[in-house]
GUKE-636194 format. One record per residue: residue number from 1; residue in three letters; x, y, z of N, C-alpha, C, CB in turn. Coordinates in nm, 3 decimals, m for minus. Atoms other than C-alpha are relative to their C-alpha. Glycine has a CB too. Example, Ala and Ser with C-alpha at 12.3 -4.5 7.8 and 13.67 -1.06 7.14 Angstrom:
<nodes>
ropa;drenza;nc1;nc2;nc3;cac1;cac2;cac3;cc1;cc2;cc3;cbc1;cbc2;cbc3
1;ALA;0.089;m0.119;0.000;1.230;m0.450;0.780;0.090;0.120;0.000;m0.099;0.003;0.125
2;SER;m0.082;m0.119;m0.006;1.367;m0.106;0.714;m0.077;0.109;0.073;0.041;0.046;m0.142
</nodes>
This chain:
<nodes>
ropa;drenza;nc1;nc2;nc3;cac1;cac2;cac3;cc1;cc2;cc3;cbc1;cbc2;cbc3
1;MET;m0.140;0.029;0.061;m1.401;1.169;2.099;m0.038;m0.037;m0.160;0.086;m0.140;0.088
2;ARG;0.015;0.041;0.128;m1.385;1.139;1.724;0.156;m0.046;m0.064;m0.073;0.123;m0.081
3;ILE;m0.128;0.041;0.060;m1.112;0.979;1.489;m0.016;0.068;m0.134;0.026;m0.166;m0.010
4;ARG;0.028;m0.065;0.125;m1.027;1.188;1.196;0.152;0.006;m0.074;m0.076;0.157;0.027
5;GLN;m0.131;m0.020;0.057;m0.740;1.238;0.934;0.070;0.090;0.036;0.004;0.014;m0.112
6;ALA;m0.087;m0.109;m0.052;m0.445;1.433;1.033;0.015;0.112;m0.101;0.140;m0.055;0.038
7;THR;m0.036;m0.095;0.094;m0.374;1.761;0.866;0.142;0.063;0.029;m0.108;0.104;m0.003
8;MET;m0.127;m0.070;m0.027;m0.077;1.989;0.858;m0.004;0.078;0.133;0.033;0.095;m0.116
9;ARG;0.012;m0.091;m0.111;m0.193;2.193;1.130;0.007;m0.078;0.138;m0.133;0.079;m0.012
10;ASP;m0.010;0.074;m0.119;m0.187;1.904;1.375;0.167;m0.035;0.035;m0.094;m0.138;m0.023
11;ILE;m0.166;0.029;m0.020;0.216;1.857;1.338;0.042;0.042;0.109;0.096;0.060;m0.094
12;PRO;m0.070;m0.029;m0.116;0.316;2.051;1.622;m0.043;m0.067;0.125;m0.003;0.134;0.018
13;LYS;0.021;0.095;m0.089;0.107;1.839;1.839;0.003;m0.122;m0.005;m0.080;0.010;0.037
14;LEU;m0.055;0.129;0.021;0.196;1.531;1.708;0.148;m0.012;0.030;m0.025;m0.039;m0.134
15;LEU;m0.155;m0.008;m0.052;0.554;1.620;1.742;0.012;m0.023;0.156;0.069;0.154;m0.032
16;ALA;0.002;0.003;m0.171;0.495;1.685;2.122;m0.022;m0.149;0.045;m0.137;0.100;0.072
17;LEU;0.045;0.127;m0.063;0.313;1.368;2.164;0.105;m0.115;m0.014;m0.135;m0.045;m0.063
18;ILE;m0.109;0.088;0.053;0.542;1.139;1.964;0.128;0.015;0.070;0.025;0.026;m0.144
19;ASN;m0.141;m0.033;m0.054;0.862;1.294;2.085;0.005;m0.019;0.144;0.045;0.145;m0.031
20;ASN;0.028;0.023;m0.149;0.737;1.286;2.458;0.031;m0.153;0.027;m0.162;0.039;0.040
21;TYR;m0.014;0.146;m0.019;0.745;0.899;2.417;0.142;m0.042;m0.026;m0.097;m0.079;m0.093
22;ALA;m0.139;0.028;0.050;1.072;0.900;2.223;0.097;0.040;0.085;0.029;0.060;m0.124
23;ALA;m0.091;m0.019;m0.089;1.241;1.081;2.497;0.024;m0.088;0.098;m0.017;0.099;0.048
24;ASP;m0.005;0.106;m0.088;1.173;0.795;2.729;0.042;m0.147;m0.060;m0.132;m0.005;0.061
25;GLY;m0.066;0.123;0.057;1.319;0.537;2.466;m0.127;m0.082;m0.038;0.106;m0.083;0.110
26;ILE;0.106;0.087;0.021;0.955;0.410;2.398;m0.043;0.002;m0.153;m0.114;0.039;0.093
27;MET;0.049;m0.008;0.137;0.913;0.536;2.033;0.128;0.066;m0.060;m0.146;0.087;m0.021
28;LEU;m0.107;m0.096;0.115;1.159;0.680;1.731;m0.040;0.128;0.017;m0.012;m0.031;m0.176
29;PRO;0.039;m0.133;m0.004;1.154;1.039;1.756;m0.018;0.029;m0.154;0.108;0.094;0.077
30;ARG;0.056;m0.043;0.140;0.991;1.201;1.434;0.049;0.144;0.001;m0.177;m0.014;m0.020
31;THR;m0.031;m0.145;0.026;1.111;1.540;1.284;m0.134;0.063;m0.070;0.140;0.016;m0.102
32;GLU;0.114;m0.067;0.071;0.875;1.805;1.137;m0.014;m0.042;m0.143;0.014;0.149;0.005
33;PHE;m0.051;0.049;0.129;1.000;1.694;0.788;m0.082;m0.127;0.002;0.170;m0.020;m0.013
34;GLU;0.053;0.131;0.006;0.898;1.323;0.852;m0.130;0.013;0.015;0.051;m0.091;0.093
35;LEU;0.153;0.001;m0.014;0.555;1.404;0.978;m0.075;0.062;m0.104;m0.043;0.066;0.121
36;ALA;0.084;m0.063;0.100;0.469;1.639;0.708;0.019;m0.076;m0.133;0.037;0.152;m0.016
37;GLU;m0.022;0.114;0.095;0.608;1.371;0.454;m0.111;m0.090;0.011;0.130;m0.077;0.026
38;GLY;0.085;0.129;m0.013;0.384;1.103;0.597;m0.140;0.044;0.064;0.078;m0.118;0.100
39;ILE;0.140;m0.036;m0.066;0.078;1.316;0.726;m0.119;m0.061;m0.061;m0.027;0.150;m0.005
40;ARG;0.120;0.088;0.055;m0.147;1.123;0.490;m0.012;m0.134;0.080;0.021;m0.036;m0.162
41;ASP;0.009;0.122;m0.058;m0.062;0.814;0.681;m0.054;0.019;0.134;0.126;m0.069;m0.001
42;PHE;0.029;m0.004;m0.143;m0.174;0.961;1.017;m0.149;0.025;0.002;0.084;0.113;0.080
43;GLN;0.131;m0.032;m0.069;m0.512;0.964;1.213;0.010;0.050;0.123;m0.082;m0.107;0.013
44;VAL;m0.015;m0.053;m0.120;m0.572;1.141;1.510;m0.129;m0.018;0.081;0.041;0.137;m0.015
45;ALA;0.119;0.008;m0.107;m0.819;1.099;1.819;m0.008;0.138;0.041;0.025;m0.102;0.134
46;GLU;0.027;m0.147;m0.065;m0.957;1.444;1.921;m0.139;0.002;0.076;m0.004;0.124;m0.123
47;SER;0.107;m0.019;m0.069;m1.188;1.563;2.172;0.011;0.151;0.011;m0.006;m0.081;0.128
48;GLY;m0.011;m0.150;m0.002;m1.282;1.936;2.116;0.124;0.030;m0.095;0.022;0.061;0.160
49;ARG;m0.119;m0.037;0.081;m0.944;2.088;2.017;0.126;m0.084;0.051;0.029;0.161;0.013
50;GLN;m0.117;0.089;m0.068;m0.738;1.837;2.228;0.028;m0.139;m0.088;m0.049;m0.047;0.167
51;ILE;m0.018;0.119;0.091;m0.557;1.572;2.027;0.055;m0.100;0.132;0.126;0.030;m0.152
52;LEU;m0.022;0.092;m0.106;m0.579;1.252;2.260;0.091;m0.118;m0.064;m0.143;m0.053;0.062
53;GLY;m0.079;0.102;0.037;m0.380;1.032;2.046;0.034;m0.012;m0.150;m0.060;m0.113;0.046
54;CYS;m0.034;0.003;0.141;m0.245;0.950;1.697;0.055;m0.138;m0.030;0.103;0.111;m0.038
55;GLY;m0.058;0.155;0.043;m0.141;0.641;1.473;0.010;0.040;m0.154;m0.121;m0.159;0.037
56;ALA;m0.028;m0.003;0.156;m0.024;0.604;1.116;m0.016;m0.156;m0.063;0.167;0.062;m0.029
57;LEU;0.003;0.102;0.051;m0.081;0.333;0.870;0.081;0.025;m0.123;m0.126;m0.044;m0.010
58;HIS;m0.101;0.007;0.107;0.214;0.262;0.640;0.001;m0.105;m0.089;0.119;0.001;0.049
59;TYR;0.004;0.124;0.063;0.198;0.031;0.345;0.139;m0.042;m0.031;m0.083;0.003;m0.120
60;TYR;m0.116;0.033;0.028;0.473;m0.189;0.266;0.002;m0.103;m0.134;0.056;m0.053;0.126
61;THR;0.029;0.073;0.110;0.338;m0.441;m0.019;m0.155;0.028;m0.030;0.037;m0.151;0.023
62;ARG;0.135;m0.017;0.055;0.006;m0.457;m0.204;m0.085;m0.071;0.124;m0.019;m0.076;m0.162
63;SER;0.081;0.072;m0.092;m0.113;m0.678;0.101;0.052;0.010;0.127;m0.016;m0.135;m0.034
64;SER;m0.060;m0.012;m0.133;0.081;m0.566;0.413;0.017;0.149;0.038;0.138;m0.073;0.005
65;GLY;m0.026;m0.133;m0.071;0.097;m0.255;0.612;0.034;0.005;0.146;m0.114;0.080;m0.012
66;GLU;m0.063;m0.007;m0.136;0.238;m0.143;0.942;m0.058;0.115;0.082;0.156;0.017;m0.013
67;ILE;0.050;m0.105;m0.072;0.064;0.040;1.213;0.135;0.057;0.106;m0.143;m0.060;0.083
68;ARG;m0.134;m0.060;m0.089;0.334;0.298;1.362;m0.054;0.127;0.052;0.152;0.035;m0.096
69;SER;0.003;m0.135;m0.063;0.374;0.589;1.561;m0.153;0.003;0.088;0.014;0.131;m0.132
70;LEU;0.130;0.030;m0.067;0.066;0.469;1.774;0.029;0.084;0.149;m0.031;m0.186;0.017
71;ALA;0.000;m0.064;m0.112;0.049;0.724;2.076;m0.101;0.055;0.050;0.072;0.072;m0.002
72;VAL;0.107;m0.078;m0.089;m0.195;0.831;2.339;0.061;0.078;0.116;m0.107;m0.103;0.064
73;SER;m0.027;m0.071;m0.140;m0.174;1.116;2.585;m0.010;m0.064;0.116;m0.079;0.102;0.023
74;PRO;m0.007;0.073;m0.130;m0.099;1.004;2.914;m0.127;0.040;0.069;0.134;0.035;0.090
75;SER;0.144;m0.042;m0.067;m0.422;1.191;3.037;m0.103;m0.096;m0.048;m0.051;0.156;m0.042
76;ALA;0.098;0.073;0.070;m0.614;0.967;2.789;0.017;m0.140;0.011;m0.003;0.036;m0.133
77;LYS;m0.042;0.139;m0.004;m0.450;0.628;2.861;m0.125;m0.084;0.072;0.148;m0.012;0.085
78;GLY;0.118;0.079;m0.070;m0.707;0.352;2.946;m0.150;0.046;m0.020;0.022;0.005;0.152
79;SER;0.142;m0.042;0.003;m1.010;0.530;2.813;m0.037;m0.052;m0.167;m0.019;0.189;0.036
80;GLY;0.030;0.045;0.124;m0.999;0.331;2.468;0.034;0.085;m0.115;m0.127;m0.028;m0.003
81;VAL;m0.058;m0.077;0.108;m0.823;0.592;2.240;0.100;m0.081;m0.083;0.068;0.123;0.057
82;GLY;m0.074;0.094;0.078;m0.551;0.350;2.133;m0.085;m0.096;m0.081;0.089;m0.076;0.087
83;ARG;0.097;0.115;0.074;m0.823;0.075;2.039;m0.072;0.072;m0.104;m0.116;m0.075;0.103
84;LYS;0.071;m0.049;0.103;m1.037;0.311;1.846;0.106;0.049;m0.132;m0.090;0.121;0.063
85;LEU;m0.099;m0.015;0.091;m0.720;0.433;1.668;0.037;m0.103;m0.102;0.100;0.025;0.067
86;VAL;m0.034;0.111;0.060;m0.599;0.087;1.580;m0.135;m0.064;m0.092;0.055;m0.095;0.115
87;GLU;0.100;0.052;0.061;m0.952;m0.003;1.480;m0.031;0.082;m0.121;m0.105;m0.015;0.087
88;ALA;0.035;m0.089;0.117;m0.984;0.295;1.232;0.118;m0.027;m0.086;m0.020;0.163;0.034
89;LEU;m0.119;0.038;0.097;m0.620;0.210;1.081;m0.031;m0.123;m0.068;0.139;m0.021;0.075
90;GLU;0.003;0.146;0.059;m0.728;m0.157;1.040;m0.109;0.021;m0.096;m0.031;m0.129;0.111
91;GLU;0.111;m0.024;0.090;m1.059;m0.038;0.870;0.045;0.063;m0.127;m0.104;0.084;0.065
92;GLU;m0.058;m0.064;0.123;m0.867;0.183;0.632;0.088;m0.104;m0.074;0.088;0.132;0.039
93;ALA;m0.070;0.107;0.041;m0.622;m0.098;0.561;m0.082;m0.088;m0.072;0.061;m0.062;0.103
94;ARG;0.079;0.113;0.067;m0.895;m0.348;0.475;m0.081;0.069;m0.111;m0.101;m0.083;0.107
95;MET;0.054;m0.075;0.128;m1.063;m0.084;0.246;0.084;m0.004;m0.118;m0.021;0.145;0.026
96;CYS;m0.101;m0.010;0.119;m0.753;m0.065;0.051;0.031;m0.142;m0.030;0.140;0.087;0.035
97;GLY;m0.009;0.122;0.036;m0.742;m0.445;0.030;0.139;m0.079;0.060;m0.011;0.006;m0.148
98;VAL;m0.121;0.059;m0.064;m0.455;m0.520;0.272;m0.049;m0.123;0.077;0.075;0.106;0.096
99;SER;0.048;0.099;m0.068;m0.466;m0.851;0.409;0.081;m0.032;0.143;0.001;m0.111;m0.095
100;SER;m0.066;0.032;m0.108;m0.215;m0.837;0.690;0.063;0.144;0.045;0.102;m0.119;m0.032
101;LEU;m0.079;m0.118;m0.065;m0.093;m0.558;0.952;0.087;m0.062;0.092;m0.089;0.111;0.077
102;PHE;m0.095;0.038;m0.112;0.198;m0.573;1.184;0.032;0.134;0.049;0.135;m0.086;m0.044
103;ALA;m0.033;m0.116;m0.076;0.352;m0.331;1.445;0.116;m0.064;0.075;m0.123;0.064;0.093
104;PHE;m0.119;0.022;m0.080;0.672;m0.311;1.635;m0.035;0.066;0.132;0.134;0.059;m0.066
105;THR;0.049;m0.057;m0.093;0.583;m0.256;1.994;0.082;m0.030;0.145;m0.137;m0.038;m0.006
106;TYR;m0.047;0.053;m0.145;0.665;m0.282;2.371;m0.113;m0.011;0.081;0.102;0.094;0.077
107;VAL;0.136;0.019;m0.073;0.294;m0.327;2.459;m0.073;m0.114;m0.083;m0.095;0.149;0.004
108;ALA;0.044;0.120;0.064;0.245;m0.670;2.302;m0.149;m0.038;0.042;0.100;m0.114;0.035
109;ASP;0.118;0.067;m0.074;m0.049;m0.738;2.541;m0.117;0.103;m0.084;0.008;0.014;0.204
110;PHE;0.090;m0.072;0.063;m0.241;m0.429;2.398;m0.033;m0.053;m0.124;0.039;0.123;m0.010
111;PHE;0.043;0.063;0.131;m0.222;m0.571;2.025;m0.041;m0.119;0.021;0.097;m0.007;m0.101
112;ALA;0.054;0.142;0.022;m0.291;m0.924;2.139;m0.157;0.037;0.033;0.077;m0.131;0.112
113;ARG;0.124;m0.044;m0.009;m0.621;m0.773;2.288;m0.094;0.030;m0.101;0.007;0.087;0.059
114;LEU;0.077;m0.046;0.121;m0.708;m0.654;1.940;0.015;m0.107;m0.102;0.051;0.140;m0.059
115;GLY;m0.015;0.109;0.094;m0.631;m0.987;1.770;0.141;m0.014;m0.047;m0.090;0.018;m0.117
116;PHE;m0.147;0.009;0.067;m0.263;m0.943;1.686;0.081;m0.119;0.064;0.088;0.146;0.025
117;GLN;m0.100;0.113;m0.052;0.000;m1.249;1.736;0.135;0.053;m0.007;m0.004;m0.138;m0.088
118;GLN;m0.147;m0.030;0.002;0.357;m1.215;1.835;0.053;m0.075;m0.109;0.075;m0.034;0.132
119;VAL;m0.078;0.067;0.128;0.580;m1.309;1.522;0.163;0.021;0.021;m0.051;0.081;m0.156
120;ASP;m0.150;m0.032;0.005;0.943;m1.350;1.471;0.019;0.130;m0.093;0.088;m0.132;m0.063
121;ARG;m0.025;m0.127;0.069;1.073;m1.010;1.352;0.073;m0.014;m0.125;0.072;0.091;0.085
122;ALA;m0.071;0.049;0.110;1.276;m1.189;1.096;m0.097;m0.028;m0.119;0.077;m0.125;0.041
123;LEU;0.117;0.030;0.093;0.948;m1.261;0.892;m0.047;0.152;m0.062;m0.135;m0.080;0.094
124;LEU;0.044;m0.139;0.031;0.923;m0.872;0.842;0.123;0.073;m0.056;m0.059;0.075;0.132
125;PRO;m0.116;m0.041;0.062;1.234;m0.796;0.638;m0.003;0.151;m0.075;0.032;m0.110;m0.096
126;LEU;0.018;m0.142;0.063;1.086;m0.505;0.433;0.013;0.103;0.120;m0.154;0.016;m0.079
127;LYS;0.014;m0.075;m0.089;1.031;m0.333;0.752;0.146;0.024;0.067;m0.103;m0.052;0.081
128;ALA;m0.122;m0.009;m0.058;1.365;m0.397;0.916;0.085;0.059;m0.101;0.048;m0.127;0.048
129;TRP;m0.109;m0.056;0.077;1.590;m0.300;0.620;m0.037;0.138;m0.055;0.038;m0.094;m0.114
130;LYS;0.025;m0.134;0.046;1.387;m0.004;0.521;0.005;0.107;0.121;m0.141;0.001;m0.072
131;ASP;0.007;m0.092;m0.116;1.340;0.171;0.868;0.101;m0.014;0.103;m0.123;m0.013;0.065
132;CYS;m0.071;0.040;m0.105;1.536;m0.006;1.100;0.150;0.037;m0.006;m0.019;m0.138;0.012
133;LEU;m0.148;m0.010;0.015;1.894;0.087;0.969;0.016;0.135;0.059;0.060;m0.016;m0.156
134;ARG;m0.028;m0.114;m0.076;1.840;0.438;1.112;m0.037;0.003;0.141;m0.056;0.102;m0.059
135;CYS;0.019;0.007;m0.147;1.737;0.334;1.438;0.107;m0.015;0.100;m0.077;m0.098;0.023
136;PRO;m0.117;m0.004;m0.075;1.966;0.387;1.730;m0.004;m0.155;0.044;0.000;0.118;0.124
137;LYS;0.005;0.136;m0.044;1.852;0.016;1.848;0.033;m0.100;m0.090;m0.118;m0.028;0.044
138;PHE;m0.012;0.076;0.095;1.950;m0.129;1.524;0.062;m0.141;0.027;0.064;0.069;m0.086
139;GLN;m0.088;0.109;m0.030;2.209;m0.363;1.662;m0.051;m0.093;0.123;0.140;0.061;0.029
140;ASN;0.055;0.061;m0.110;2.005;m0.456;1.962;m0.156;0.033;0.028;0.085;0.040;0.113
141;CYS;0.128;m0.053;0.004;1.641;m0.426;1.894;m0.083;m0.076;0.110;m0.061;m0.012;m0.146
142;ASP;0.073;0.068;m0.096;1.419;m0.513;2.195;m0.139;0.019;m0.012;0.039;0.034;0.125
143;GLU;0.148;0.003;0.031;1.068;m0.447;2.038;m0.059;m0.140;m0.040;m0.029;0.097;m0.115
144;ILE;0.070;0.136;0.058;0.825;m0.705;1.967;m0.074;0.014;m0.118;m0.098;m0.061;0.095
145;ALA;0.092;0.008;0.098;0.670;m0.785;1.658;m0.127;m0.075;0.019;0.060;m0.046;m0.100
146;VAL;0.141;0.076;0.001;0.304;m0.865;1.619;m0.049;0.022;m0.147;m0.120;0.064;0.118
147;MET;0.063;m0.007;0.137;0.074;m0.930;1.308;m0.142;m0.045;0.026;0.076;m0.096;m0.115
148;LYS;0.130;0.035;0.011;m0.283;m0.961;1.242;m0.036;m0.025;m0.152;m0.084;0.106;0.063
149;ALA;0.063;0.020;0.124;m0.460;m1.125;0.948;m0.133;0.087;m0.011;m0.028;m0.151;m0.016
150;ILE;0.143;m0.087;0.000;m0.739;m0.872;0.846;m0.092;m0.018;m0.127;0.034;0.166;0.006
151;GLY;0.072;m0.023;0.134;m0.825;m0.939;0.487;m0.041;m0.158;m0.052;0.113;0.087;m0.121
152;PRO;0.046;0.131;0.070;m0.925;m1.231;0.234;0.086;m0.118;0.056;0.018;0.008;m0.166
153;LEU;m0.083;0.102;m0.069;m0.624;m1.435;0.377;m0.011;m0.007;0.123;0.124;0.009;m0.018
154;GLN;0.029;0.003;m0.132;m0.722;m1.553;0.703;0.098;m0.076;0.083;m0.126;m0.050;0.016
155;ASP;m0.114;0.106;m0.060;m0.449;m1.823;0.772;0.136;0.058;0.017;0.022;m0.128;m0.098
156;SER;m0.119;m0.086;m0.010;m0.156;m1.672;0.924;0.127;m0.066;m0.062;0.025;0.034;0.147
157;ASN;m0.104;0.055;0.079;0.084;m1.929;0.748;m0.026;0.044;m0.152;0.005;m0.159;0.019
158;GLN;0.035;m0.060;0.140;m0.076;m1.808;0.409;0.045;0.143;m0.014;m0.157;m0.004;m0.027
159;ILE;m0.040;m0.130;m0.010;m0.018;m1.464;0.531;0.160;0.017;m0.015;m0.052;0.052;0.130
160;MET;m0.163;m0.022;m0.006;0.346;m1.511;0.618;0.062;m0.032;m0.148;0.077;m0.113;0.122
161;HIS;m0.051;0.040;0.119;0.412;m1.664;0.268;m0.048;0.081;m0.108;m0.027;m0.132;m0.022
162;THR;0.064;m0.083;0.114;0.194;m1.442;0.056;0.010;0.142;0.010;m0.141;m0.026;m0.013
163;ALA;0.011;m0.151;m0.013;0.181;m1.098;0.207;0.148;0.040;0.033;m0.113;0.050;0.124
164;LEU;m0.149;m0.052;m0.011;0.543;m1.075;0.332;0.098;m0.110;m0.041;0.036;0.046;0.153
165;PRO;m0.085;0.099;0.043;0.760;m1.284;0.089;0.138;0.030;0.054;m0.003;m0.011;m0.147
166;ALA;m0.146;0.012;m0.043;1.115;m1.370;0.197;0.077;0.086;m0.104;0.055;m0.162;0.002
167;LEU;m0.098;m0.065;0.111;1.380;m1.124;0.045;0.127;m0.036;0.010;0.008;0.144;0.002
168;THR;m0.162;m0.042;m0.003;1.725;m1.126;m0.060;0.026;0.121;0.018;0.076;m0.025;m0.114
169;LEU;m0.036;m0.149;m0.007;1.878;m0.824;0.057;0.087;0.047;m0.112;0.073;0.031;0.130
170;PRO;m0.089;m0.075;0.091;2.025;m0.594;m0.201;0.122;0.035;0.043;m0.052;0.110;m0.040
171;SER;m0.141;m0.012;m0.039;2.381;m0.555;m0.194;0.018;0.156;0.069;0.101;m0.026;m0.142
172;GLU;m0.008;m0.146;m0.053;2.316;m0.166;m0.110;m0.029;m0.027;0.142;m0.108;0.113;m0.070
173;LEU;0.041;0.006;m0.119;2.133;m0.259;0.199;0.091;m0.069;0.068;m0.119;m0.046;0.012
174;ILE;m0.096;0.070;m0.084;2.389;m0.490;0.320;0.132;0.085;0.022;0.034;m0.137;m0.066
175;SER;m0.113;m0.106;m0.012;2.668;m0.226;0.250;m0.036;0.115;0.095;0.033;0.064;m0.142
176;LEU;0.049;m0.105;m0.100;2.450;0.020;0.447;0.021;m0.049;0.134;m0.151;0.036;m0.016
177;SER;0.002;0.054;m0.124;2.432;m0.226;0.741;0.128;0.002;0.022;m0.061;m0.123;0.019
178;VAL;m0.121;0.002;m0.040;2.787;m0.278;0.732;0.069;0.150;0.021;0.066;m0.084;m0.097
179;LEU;m0.052;m0.139;m0.039;2.878;0.103;0.708;m0.058;0.045;0.131;m0.034;0.108;m0.109
180;LYS;0.092;m0.067;m0.145;2.634;0.183;1.000;0.081;m0.075;0.099;m0.198;m0.044;0.020
181;THR;m0.072;0.062;m0.102;2.806;m0.104;1.203;0.134;0.060;0.032;0.015;m0.134;m0.033
182;ASN;m0.131;m0.034;m0.029;3.154;0.032;1.118;m0.005;0.120;0.049;0.089;m0.009;m0.102
183;ILE;0.009;m0.118;m0.048;3.049;0.371;1.199;m0.028;0.019;0.170;m0.100;0.055;m0.083
184;ASP;0.037;0.012;m0.139;2.890;0.292;1.540;0.118;m0.044;0.079;m0.114;m0.097;0.019
185;LYS;m0.111;0.060;m0.101;3.199;0.112;1.644;0.126;0.120;0.006;0.068;m0.169;m0.067
186;ARG;m0.081;m0.104;m0.016;3.407;0.442;1.596;m0.007;0.100;0.128;m0.020;0.066;m0.111
</nodes>
């Protein structure tokens, strides 16, 4: 098995892998457009021509990034594919000078084994207000937020206050939230 940067040719297989989990409500569905737009964020695990898994690293600030769209083929579960993908994404983040990584997940135990700690999702406002507004679970999110210090700042309290500063929400985002809530009620 090897980990490599994803290419445009991988998109059909990534769509199938991610959207298989999305159909079960475990991940957000992705479109071909979204994957093409963010293909540089993705790494894949492959054996021969078979893609065993994928994961993406998305940057939010100079010091924080998210591991997202982490998916392992059902036939490869338990073989270390997920761990190798997270380690590769973590190394990429470290090389770029990122000091903390976070993820939203249903498998917090997996991330805990890799050194992530559960945190209050309210500490991650950039994520919540950028991506979560379009999520069907926006009003009733049941994912667990996890975070790991990986860079020069190793104290988690320092990470929380430096890497992910508290934000005041722009009025446009508040308006979008109210609009989405009103639309959902119809």
